[in-house]
Gaussian input, Z-matrix of N, CA and C with variables (Angstrom, degrees):
# hf/3-21g

backbone

0 1
 N
 C     1     B1
 C     2     B2     1     A1
 N     3     B3     2     A2     1     D1
 C     4     B4     3     A3     2     D2
 C     5     B5     4     A4     3     D3
 N     6     B6     5     A5     4     D4
 C     7     B7     6     A6     5     D5
 C     8     B8     7     A7     6     D6
 N     9     B9     8     A8     7     D7
 C    10    B10     9     A9     8     D8
 C    11    B11    10    A10     9     D9
 N    12    B12    11    A11    10    D10
 C    13    B13    12    A12    11    D11
 C    14    B14    13    A13    12    D12
 N    15    B15    14    A14    13    D13
 C    16    B16    15    A15    14    D14
 C    17    B17    16    A16    15    D15
 N    18    B18    17    A17    16    D16
 C    19    B19    18    A18    17    D17
 C    20    B20    19    A19    18    D18
 N    21    B21    20    A20    19    D19
 C    22    B22    21    A21    20    D20
 C    23    B23    22    A22    21    D21
 N    24    B24    23    A23    22    D22
 C    25    B25    24    A24    23    D23
 C    26    B26    25    A25    24    D24
 N    27    B27    26    A26    25    D25
 C    28    B28    27    A27    26    D26
 C    29    B29    28    A28    27    D27
 N    30    B30    29    A29    28    D28
 C    31    B31    30    A30    29    D29
 C    32    B32    31    A31    30    D30
 N    33    B33    32    A32    31    D31
 C    34    B34    33    A33    32    D32
 C    35    B35    34    A34    33    D33
 N    36    B36    35    A35    34    D34
 C    37    B37    36    A36    35    D35
 C    38    B38    37    A37    36    D36
 N    39    B39    38    A38    37    D37
 C    40    B40    39    A39    38    D38
 C    41    B41    40    A40    39    D39
 N    42    B42    41    A41    40    D40
 C    43    B43    42    A42    41    D41
 C    44    B44    43    A43    42    D42
 N    45    B45    44    A44    43    D43
 C    46    B46    45    A45    44    D44
 C    47    B47    46    A46    45    D45
 N    48    B48    47    A47    46    D46
 C    49    B49    48    A48    47    D47
 C    50    B50    49    A49    48    D48
 N    51    B51    50    A50    49    D49
 C    52    B52    51    A51    50    D50
 C    53    B53    52    A52    51    D51
 N    54    B54    53    A53    52    D52
 C    55    B55    54    A54    53    D53
 C    56    B56    55    A55    54    D54
 N    57    B57    56    A56    55    D55
 C    58    B58    57    A57    56    D56
 C    59    B59    58    A58    57    D57
 N    60    B60    59    A59    58    D58
 C    61    B61    60    A60    59    D59
 C    62    B62    61    A61    60    D60
 N    63    B63    62    A62    61    D61
 C    64    B64    63    A63    62    D62
 C    65    B65    64    A64    63    D63
 N    66    B66    65    A65    64    D64
 C    67    B67    66    A66    65    D65
 C    68    B68    67    A67    66    D66
 N    69    B69    68    A68    67    D67
 C    70    B70    69    A69    68    D68
 C    71    B71    70    A70    69    D69
 N    72    B72    71    A71    70    D70
 C    73    B73    72    A72    71    D71
 C    74    B74    73    A73    72    D72
 N    75    B75    74    A74    73    D73
 C    76    B76    75    A75    74    D74
 C    77    B77    76    A76    75    D75
 N    78    B78    77    A77    76    D76
 C    79    B79    78    A78    77    D77
 C    80    B80    79    A79    78    D78
 N    81    B81    80    A80    79    D79
 C    82    B82    81    A81    80    D80
 C    83    B83    82    A82    81    D81
 N    84    B84    83    A83    82    D82
 C    85    B85    84    A84    83    D83
 C    86    B86    85    A85    84    D84
 N    87    B87    86    A86    85    D85
 C    88    B88    87    A87    86    D86
 C    89    B89    88    A88    87    D87
 N    90    B90    89    A89    88    D88
 C    91    B91    90    A90    89    D89
 C    92    B92    91    A91    90    D90
 N    93    B93    92    A92    91    D91
 C    94    B94    93    A93    92    D92
 C    95    B95    94    A94    93    D93
 N    96    B96    95    A95    94    D94
 C    97    B97    96    A96    95    D95
 C    98    B98    97    A97    96    D96
 N    99    B99    98    A98    97    D97
 C   100   B100    99    A99    98    D98
 C   101   B101   100   A100    99    D99
 N   102   B102   101   A101   100   D100
 C   103   B103   102   A102   101   D101
 C   104   B104   103   A103   102   D102
 N   105   B105   104   A104   103   D103
 C   106   B106   105   A105   104   D104
 C   107   B107   106   A106   105   D105
 N   108   B108   107   A107   106   D106
 C   109   B109   108   A108   107   D107
 C   110   B110   109   A109   108   D108
 N   111   B111   110   A110   109   D109
 C   112   B112   111   A111   110   D110
 C   113   B113   112   A112   111   D111
 N   114   B114   113   A113   112   D112
 C   115   B115   114   A114   113   D113
 C   116   B116   115   A115   114   D114
 N   117   B117   116   A116   115   D115
 C   118   B118   117   A117   116   D116
 C   119   B119   118   A118   117   D117
 N   120   B120   119   A119   118   D118
 C   121   B121   120   A120   119   D119
 C   122   B122   121   A121   120   D120
 N   123   B123   122   A122   121   D121
 C   124   B124   123   A123   122   D122
 C   125   B125   124   A124   123   D123
 N   126   B126   125   A125   124   D124
 C   127   B127   126   A126   125   D125
 C   128   B128   127   A127   126   D126
 N   129   B129   128   A128   127   D127
 C   130   B130   129   A129   128   D128
 C   131   B131   130   A130   129   D129
 N   132   B132   131   A131   130   D130
 C   133   B133   132   A132   131   D131
 C   134   B134   133   A133   132   D132
 N   135   B135   134   A134   133   D133
 C   136   B136   135   A135   134   D134
 C   137   B137   136   A136   135   D135
 N   138   B138   137   A137   136   D136
 C   139   B139   138   A138   137   D137
 C   140   B140   139   A139   138   D138
 N   141   B141   140   A140   139   D139
 C   142   B142   141   A141   140   D140
 C   143   B143   142   A142   141   D141
 N   144   B144   143   A143   142   D142
 C   145   B145   144   A144   143   D143
 C   146   B146   145   A145   144   D144
 N   147   B147   146   A146   145   D145
 C   148   B148   147   A147   146   D146
 C   149   B149   148   A148   147   D147
 N   150   B150   149   A149   148   D148
 C   151   B151   150   A150   149   D149
 C   152   B152   151   A151   150   D150
 N   153   B153   152   A152   151   D151
 C   154   B154   153   A153   152   D152
 C   155   B155   154   A154   153   D153
 N   156   B156   155   A155   154   D154
 C   157   B157   156   A156   155   D155
 C   158   B158   157   A157   156   D156
 N   159   B159   158   A158   157   D157
 C   160   B160   159   A159   158   D158
 C   161   B161   160   A160   159   D159
 N   162   B162   161   A161   160   D160
 C   163   B163   162   A162   161   D161
 C   164   B164   163   A163   162   D162
 N   165   B165   164   A164   163   D163
 C   166   B166   165   A165   164   D164
 C   167   B167   166   A166   165   D165
 N   168   B168   167   A167   166   D166
 C   169   B169   168   A168   167   D167
 C   170   B170   169   A169   168   D168
 N   171   B171   170   A170   169   D169
 C   172   B172   171   A171   170   D170
 C   173   B173   172   A172   171   D171
 N   174   B174   173   A173   172   D172
 C   175   B175   174   A174   173   D173
 C   176   B176   175   A175   174   D174
 N   177   B177   176   A176   175   D175
 C   178   B178   177   A177   176   D176
 C   179   B179   178   A178   177   D177
 N   180   B180   179   A179   178   D178
 C   181   B181   180   A180   179   D179
 C   182   B182   181   A181   180   D180
 N   183   B183   182   A182   181   D181
 C   184   B184   183   A183   182   D182
 C   185   B185   184   A184   183   D183
 N   186   B186   185   A185   184   D184
 C   187   B187   186   A186   185   D185
 C   188   B188   187   A187   186   D186
 N   189   B189   188   A188   187   D187
 C   190   B190   189   A189   188   D188
 C   191   B191   190   A190   189   D189
 N   192   B192   191   A191   190   D190
 C   193   B193   192   A192   191   D191
 C   194   B194   193   A193   192   D192
 N   195   B195   194   A194   193   D193
 C   196   B196   195   A195   194   D194
 C   197   B197   196   A196   195   D195
 N   198   B198   197   A197   196   D196
 C   199   B199   198   A198   197   D197
 C   200   B200   199   A199   198   D198
 N   201   B201   200   A200   199   D199
 C   202   B202   201   A201   200   D200
 C   203   B203   202   A202   201   D201
 N   204   B204   203   A203   202   D202
 C   205   B205   204   A204   203   D203
 C   206   B206   205   A205   204   D204
 N   207   B207   206   A206   205   D205
 C   208   B208   207   A207   206   D206
 C   209   B209   208   A208   207   D207
 N   210   B210   209   A209   208   D208
 C   211   B211   210   A210   209   D209
 C   212   B212   211   A211   210   D210
 N   213   B213   212   A212   211   D211
 C   214   B214   213   A213   212   D212
 C   215   B215   214   A214   213   D213
 N   216   B216   215   A215   214   D214
 C   217   B217   216   A216   215   D215
 C   218   B218   217   A217   216   D216
 N   219   B219   218   A218   217   D217
 C   220   B220   219   A219   218   D218
 C   221   B221   220   A220   219   D219
 N   222   B222   221   A221   220   D220
 C   223   B223   222   A222   221   D221
 C   224   B224   223   A223   222   D222
 N   225   B225   224   A224   223   D223
 C   226   B226   225   A225   224   D224
 C   227   B227   226   A226   225   D225
 N   228   B228   227   A227   226   D226
 C   229   B229   228   A228   227   D227
 C   230   B230   229   A229   228   D228
 N   231   B231   230   A230   229   D229
 C   232   B232   231   A231   230   D230
 C   233   B233   232   A232   231   D231
 N   234   B234   233   A233   232   D232
 C   235   B235   234   A234   233   D233
 C   236   B236   235   A235   234   D234
 N   237   B237   236   A236   235   D235
 C   238   B238   237   A237   236   D236
 C   239   B239   238   A238   237   D237
 N   240   B240   239   A239   238   D238
 C   241   B241   240   A240   239   D239
 C   242   B242   241   A241   240   D240
 N   243   B243   242   A242   241   D241
 C   244   B244   243   A243   242   D242
 C   245   B245   244   A244   243   D243
 N   246   B246   245   A245   244   D244
 C   247   B247   246   A246   245   D245
 C   248   B248   247   A247   246   D246
 N   249   B249   248   A248   247   D247
 C   250   B250   249   A249   248   D248
 C   251   B251   250   A250   249   D249
 N   252   B252   251   A251   250   D250
 C   253   B253   252   A252   251   D251
 C   254   B254   253   A253   252   D252
 N   255   B255   254   A254   253   D253
 C   256   B256   255   A255   254   D254
 C   257   B257   256   A256   255   D255
 N   258   B258   257   A257   256   D256
 C   259   B259   258   A258   257   D257
 C   260   B260   259   A259   258   D258

   B1=1.4473
   B2=1.5269
   B3=1.3081
   B4=1.4642
   B5=1.5087
   B6=1.3149
   B7=1.4539
   B8=1.5136
   B9=1.3145
   B10=1.4624
   B11=1.5192
   B12=1.3182
   B13=1.4691
   B14=1.5202
   B15=1.3144
   B16=1.4564
   B17=1.5291
   B18=1.3032
   B19=1.4645
   B20=1.5366
   B21=1.3399
   B22=1.4552
   B23=1.5172
   B24=1.3255
   B25=1.4455
   B26=1.5214
   B27=1.3243
   B28=1.4579
   B29=1.5271
   B30=1.3181
   B31=1.4592
   B32=1.5169
   B33=1.3362
   B34=1.4700
   B35=1.5253
   B36=1.3328
   B37=1.4684
   B38=1.5281
   B39=1.3287
   B40=1.4553
   B41=1.5242
   B42=1.3073
   B43=1.4571
   B44=1.5165
   B45=1.3264
   B46=1.4584
   B47=1.5274
   B48=1.3393
   B49=1.4690
   B50=1.5147
   B51=1.3293
   B52=1.4640
   B53=1.5237
   B54=1.3182
   B55=1.4650
   B56=1.5241
   B57=1.3189
   B58=1.4462
   B59=1.5099
   B60=1.3480
   B61=1.4676
   B62=1.5213
   B63=1.3262
   B64=1.4555
   B65=1.5257
   B66=1.3303
   B67=1.4555
   B68=1.5126
   B69=1.3220
   B70=1.4572
   B71=1.5329
   B72=1.3088
   B73=1.4718
   B74=1.5270
   B75=1.3281
   B76=1.4534
   B77=1.5272
   B78=1.3244
   B79=1.4497
   B80=1.5179
   B81=1.3168
   B82=1.4596
   B83=1.5261
   B84=1.3251
   B85=1.4734
   B86=1.5293
   B87=1.3237
   B88=1.4619
   B89=1.5318
   B90=1.3177
   B91=1.4618
   B92=1.5223
   B93=1.2980
   B94=1.4687
   B95=1.5269
   B96=1.3187
   B97=1.4634
   B98=1.5243
   B99=1.3270
   B100=1.4555
   B101=1.5244
   B102=1.3203
   B103=1.4738
   B104=1.5278
   B105=1.3027
   B106=1.4624
   B107=1.5372
   B108=1.3342
   B109=1.4578
   B110=1.5250
   B111=1.3267
   B112=1.4492
   B113=1.5275
   B114=1.3119
   B115=1.4624
   B116=1.5097
   B117=1.3432
   B118=1.4625
   B119=1.5408
   B120=1.3231
   B121=1.4684
   B122=1.5105
   B123=1.3147
   B124=1.4699
   B125=1.5144
   B126=1.3209
   B127=1.4635
   B128=1.5080
   B129=1.3093
   B130=1.4575
   B131=1.5367
   B132=1.3151
   B133=1.4871
   B134=1.5258
   B135=1.3134
   B136=1.4601
   B137=1.5280
   B138=1.3301
   B139=1.4621
   B140=1.5289
   B141=1.3376
   B142=1.4558
   B143=1.5312
   B144=1.3088
   B145=1.4593
   B146=1.5240
   B147=1.3342
   B148=1.4565
   B149=1.5252
   B150=1.3306
   B151=1.4572
   B152=1.5195
   B153=1.3182
   B154=1.4540
   B155=1.5268
   B156=1.3181
   B157=1.4665
   B158=1.5235
   B159=1.3276
   B160=1.4596
   B161=1.5260
   B162=1.3320
   B163=1.4625
   B164=1.5183
   B165=1.3225
   B166=1.4576
   B167=1.5259
   B168=1.3303
   B169=1.4810
   B170=1.5260
   B171=1.3186
   B172=1.4664
   B173=1.5236
   B174=1.3300
   B175=1.4540
   B176=1.5285
   B177=1.3148
   B178=1.4723
   B179=1.5327
   B180=1.2982
   B181=1.4730
   B182=1.5226
   B183=1.3109
   B184=1.4582
   B185=1.5300
   B186=1.3358
   B187=1.4579
   B188=1.5318
   B189=1.3012
   B190=1.4512
   B191=1.5145
   B192=1.3079
   B193=1.4677
   B194=1.5057
   B195=1.3022
   B196=1.4602
   B197=1.5261
   B198=1.3101
   B199=1.4653
   B200=1.5135
   B201=1.3079
   B202=1.4581
   B203=1.5228
   B204=1.3290
   B205=1.4583
   B206=1.5126
   B207=1.3302
   B208=1.4597
   B209=1.5132
   B210=1.3453
   B211=1.4498
   B212=1.5161
   B213=1.3224
   B214=1.4665
   B215=1.5311
   B216=1.2951
   B217=1.4717
   B218=1.5302
   B219=1.3113
   B220=1.4529
   B221=1.5116
   B222=1.3247
   B223=1.4591
   B224=1.5333
   B225=1.3274
   B226=1.4654
   B227=1.5374
   B228=1.3479
   B229=1.4513
   B230=1.5353
   B231=1.3373
   B232=1.4510
   B233=1.5303
   B234=1.3342
   B235=1.4793
   B236=1.5273
   B237=1.3328
   B238=1.4577
   B239=1.5388
   B240=1.3411
   B241=1.4652
   B242=1.5274
   B243=1.3272
   B244=1.4638
   B245=1.5355
   B246=1.3145
   B247=1.4660
   B248=1.5175
   B249=1.3188
   B250=1.4594
   B251=1.5130
   B252=1.3341
   B253=1.4732
   B254=1.5229
   B255=1.3350
   B256=1.4690
   B257=1.5134
   B258=1.3461
   B259=1.4534
   B260=1.4334
   A1=108.30
   A2=114.96
   A3=120.98
   A4=113.32
   A5=116.89
   A6=120.96
   A7=110.07
   A8=114.06
   A9=119.95
   A10=106.39
   A11=117.11
   A12=121.97
   A13=107.49
   A14=115.31
   A15=121.58
   A16=108.51
   A17=116.54
   A18=122.37
   A19=109.51
   A20=114.07
   A21=121.05
   A22=107.96
   A23=115.59
   A24=121.35
   A25=108.39
   A26=116.91
   A27=123.22
   A28=107.45
   A29=116.39
   A30=120.72
   A31=108.75
   A32=115.82
   A33=120.21
   A34=112.26
   A35=116.18
   A36=120.95
   A37=110.68
   A38=115.48
   A39=120.93
   A40=108.00
   A41=115.30
   A42=121.93
   A43=108.32
   A44=116.02
   A45=121.59
   A46=106.78
   A47=115.70
   A48=119.81
   A49=107.64
   A50=115.33
   A51=121.02
   A52=106.59
   A53=115.45
   A54=121.23
   A55=110.17
   A56=116.56
   A57=121.38
   A58=111.52
   A59=114.73
   A60=121.89
   A61=108.22
   A62=116.44
   A63=121.66
   A64=108.63
   A65=114.97
   A66=120.10
   A67=109.89
   A68=115.49
   A69=120.71
   A70=111.82
   A71=118.26
   A72=120.41
   A73=111.87
   A74=117.33
   A75=121.34
   A76=113.41
   A77=118.02
   A78=120.70
   A79=112.90
   A80=118.10
   A81=119.69
   A82=110.91
   A83=117.16
   A84=120.93
   A85=109.27
   A86=116.65
   A87=120.90
   A88=110.40
   A89=116.66
   A90=120.88
   A91=111.13
   A92=118.00
   A93=122.82
   A94=110.10
   A95=116.56
   A96=120.11
   A97=110.94
   A98=117.02
   A99=121.89
   A100=110.95
   A101=116.27
   A102=121.21
   A103=111.91
   A104=117.71
   A105=121.57
   A106=113.00
   A107=117.59
   A108=121.28
   A109=110.04
   A110=116.83
   A111=120.34
   A112=112.75
   A113=118.18
   A114=121.66
   A115=112.59
   A116=116.04
   A117=121.27
   A118=111.40
   A119=114.33
   A120=120.56
   A121=110.27
   A122=115.58
   A123=122.70
   A124=107.78
   A125=116.32
   A126=121.12
   A127=108.12
   A128=116.69
   A129=123.63
   A130=107.11
   A131=115.37
   A132=120.65
   A133=112.06
   A134=117.99
   A135=121.25
   A136=113.76
   A137=117.17
   A138=120.44
   A139=113.37
   A140=115.34
   A141=120.44
   A142=108.38
   A143=117.41
   A144=123.25
   A145=110.74
   A146=116.71
   A147=120.91
   A148=108.60
   A149=114.54
   A150=120.99
   A151=108.31
   A152=117.02
   A153=119.47
   A154=108.52
   A155=115.91
   A156=120.65
   A157=112.13
   A158=117.43
   A159=121.46
   A160=111.34
   A161=115.81
   A162=120.20
   A163=111.95
   A164=116.76
   A165=121.71
   A166=110.76
   A167=116.21
   A168=119.54
   A169=110.64
   A170=116.97
   A171=121.26
   A172=110.82
   A173=117.73
   A174=120.35
   A175=111.02
   A176=117.36
   A177=120.66
   A178=110.48
   A179=116.02
   A180=120.58
   A181=110.71
   A182=117.01
   A183=121.77
   A184=110.42
   A185=117.45
   A186=121.93
   A187=110.65
   A188=116.88
   A189=121.13
   A190=113.20
   A191=115.26
   A192=120.38
   A193=111.91
   A194=115.17
   A195=119.40
   A196=115.54
   A197=119.94
   A198=120.98
   A199=112.66
   A200=114.48
   A201=121.35
   A202=106.71
   A203=116.61
   A204=121.11
   A205=108.23
   A206=115.74
   A207=119.38
   A208=110.44
   A209=116.15
   A210=121.44
   A211=116.47
   A212=118.10
   A213=120.42
   A214=110.67
   A215=116.16
   A216=120.47
   A217=108.45
   A218=115.49
   A219=119.72
   A220=112.70
   A221=116.61
   A222=121.29
   A223=110.97
   A224=117.24
   A225=121.19
   A226=109.03
   A227=117.16
   A228=119.68
   A229=110.89
   A230=116.72
   A231=120.51
   A232=110.77
   A233=116.03
   A234=120.06
   A235=110.35
   A236=116.71
   A237=120.47
   A238=111.56
   A239=115.25
   A240=120.55
   A241=111.26
   A242=115.76
   A243=121.12
   A244=110.29
   A245=116.45
   A246=121.68
   A247=110.96
   A248=116.43
   A249=121.45
   A250=110.82
   A251=117.28
   A252=119.92
   A253=112.50
   A254=116.63
   A255=119.31
   A256=112.08
   A257=115.31
   A258=122.47
   A259=117.08
   D1=131.43
   D2=-178.76
   D3=-101.21
   D4=-8.44
   D5=-173.87
   D6=-125.23
   D7=151.31
   D8=175.55
   D9=-127.68
   D10=133.04
   D11=-179.04
   D12=-118.56
   D13=120.38
   D14=-178.46
   D15=-111.92
   D16=125.37
   D17=-177.66
   D18=-98.03
   D19=137.36
   D20=175.20
   D21=-142.95
   D22=142.05
   D23=177.49
   D24=-105.29
   D25=131.12
   D26=177.74
   D27=-128.85
   D28=94.79
   D29=-174.56
   D30=67.96
   D31=-122.39
   D32=179.15
   D33=-93.04
   D34=-6.23
   D35=-175.97
   D36=-94.81
   D37=137.97
   D38=173.14
   D39=-100.06
   D40=131.91
   D41=178.50
   D42=-112.18
   D43=123.73
   D44=174.56
   D45=-109.78
   D46=113.29
   D47=176.32
   D48=-90.33
   D49=121.61
   D50=-178.25
   D51=-102.79
   D52=118.56
   D53=-176.11
   D54=-121.44
   D55=142.25
   D56=176.50
   D57=102.65
   D58=-138.09
   D59=-177.06
   D60=-119.91
   D61=118.25
   D62=-179.59
   D63=-90.66
   D64=117.77
   D65=-179.78
   D66=-125.20
   D67=167.57
   D68=-175.82
   D69=-55.44
   D70=-34.03
   D71=-179.62
   D72=-69.26
   D73=-17.11
   D74=-179.20
   D75=-93.24
   D76=-6.72
   D77=-172.89
   D78=-66.66
   D79=-29.29
   D80=177.78
   D81=-68.23
   D82=-33.29
   D83=176.89
   D84=-67.80
   D85=-44.69
   D86=177.95
   D87=-61.99
   D88=-44.70
   D89=-179.70
   D90=-60.01
   D91=-40.71
   D92=179.68
   D93=-64.65
   D94=-43.74
   D95=177.97
   D96=-61.41
   D97=-43.73
   D98=-178.21
   D99=-68.93
   D100=-37.14
   D101=-179.20
   D102=-57.06
   D103=-30.82
   D104=-176.14
   D105=-87.75
   D106=-1.78
   D107=-179.75
   D108=-89.27
   D109=124.52
   D110=-177.28
   D111=-93.77
   D112=-35.70
   D113=-173.55
   D114=-104.16
   D115=-153.32
   D116=179.55
   D117=-59.25
   D118=144.22
   D119=-175.44
   D120=-126.33
   D121=129.74
   D122=174.05
   D123=-119.60
   D124=128.43
   D125=174.01
   D126=-101.45
   D127=114.27
   D128=179.63
   D129=-89.94
   D130=111.77
   D131=-176.48
   D132=-101.59
   D133=14.03
   D134=-174.27
   D135=-62.75
   D136=-22.00
   D137=178.61
   D138=-112.02
   D139=11.13
   D140=176.66
   D141=-79.92
   D142=117.76
   D143=-176.50
   D144=-83.06
   D145=-42.86
   D146=-179.41
   D147=-162.98
   D148=170.21
   D149=176.79
   D150=-152.12
   D151=144.39
   D152=176.38
   D153=-80.20
   D154=179.72
   D155=-175.53
   D156=-56.80
   D157=-44.10
   D158=-179.93
   D159=-63.56
   D160=-39.46
   D161=178.73
   D162=-64.94
   D163=-44.95
   D164=177.93
   D165=-63.15
   D166=-43.32
   D167=178.46
   D168=-59.25
   D169=-42.53
   D170=-179.79
   D171=-65.00
   D172=-43.16
   D173=178.67
   D174=-62.63
   D175=-41.29
   D176=177.78
   D177=-64.26
   D178=-41.58
   D179=177.47
   D180=-59.94
   D181=-44.12
   D182=-179.60
   D183=-67.34
   D184=-38.58
   D185=178.97
   D186=-65.29
   D187=-31.18
   D188=178.13
   D189=-81.40
   D190=-4.97
   D191=-177.27
   D192=-121.13
   D193=-107.97
   D194=-168.45
   D195=-97.20
   D196=-3.92
   D197=-174.49
   D198=-114.84
   D199=148.17
   D200=170.65
   D201=-101.91
   D202=133.81
   D203=176.86
   D204=-100.73
   D205=139.72
   D206=-179.88
   D207=-148.20
   D208=145.65
   D209=169.70
   D210=84.74
   D211=14.81
   D212=-179.04
   D213=-64.99
   D214=140.00
   D215=174.06
   D216=-66.23
   D217=167.09
   D218=177.51
   D219=-56.18
   D220=-40.68
   D221=-178.59
   D222=-66.86
   D223=-48.05
   D224=-178.94
   D225=-65.45
   D226=-40.16
   D227=178.74
   D228=-62.51
   D229=-37.70
   D230=176.70
   D231=-60.72
   D232=-42.88
   D233=179.00
   D234=-64.08
   D235=-42.06
   D236=179.07
   D237=-63.66
   D238=-45.84
   D239=179.68
   D240=-61.49
   D241=-42.07
   D242=-179.47
   D243=-63.09
   D244=-42.45
   D245=178.52
   D246=-63.25
   D247=-43.79
   D248=-179.05
   D249=-64.29
   D250=-37.21
   D251=-178.04
   D252=-75.51
   D253=-26.98
   D254=178.81
   D255=-95.40
   D256=-14.58
   D257=172.86
   D258=62.33

């Protein structure tokens, strides 16, 4: 496993901190964590070092839906922006 997901509750919001390297093999773990969240969801990307194409696509999909993304490094933000622009 290349990624670590840490769950924290802040009021009614659930915060999932994604740390390490998010790869396609890790997406089922992320999906399971998200599946159990009932209310507002924040994905804290401050400790995300990198992500492969599938990981970036999933993060963009979540950002366009039910999750707020926050704290991405310049590199990860560049990957997210590039994915959003190429769609």
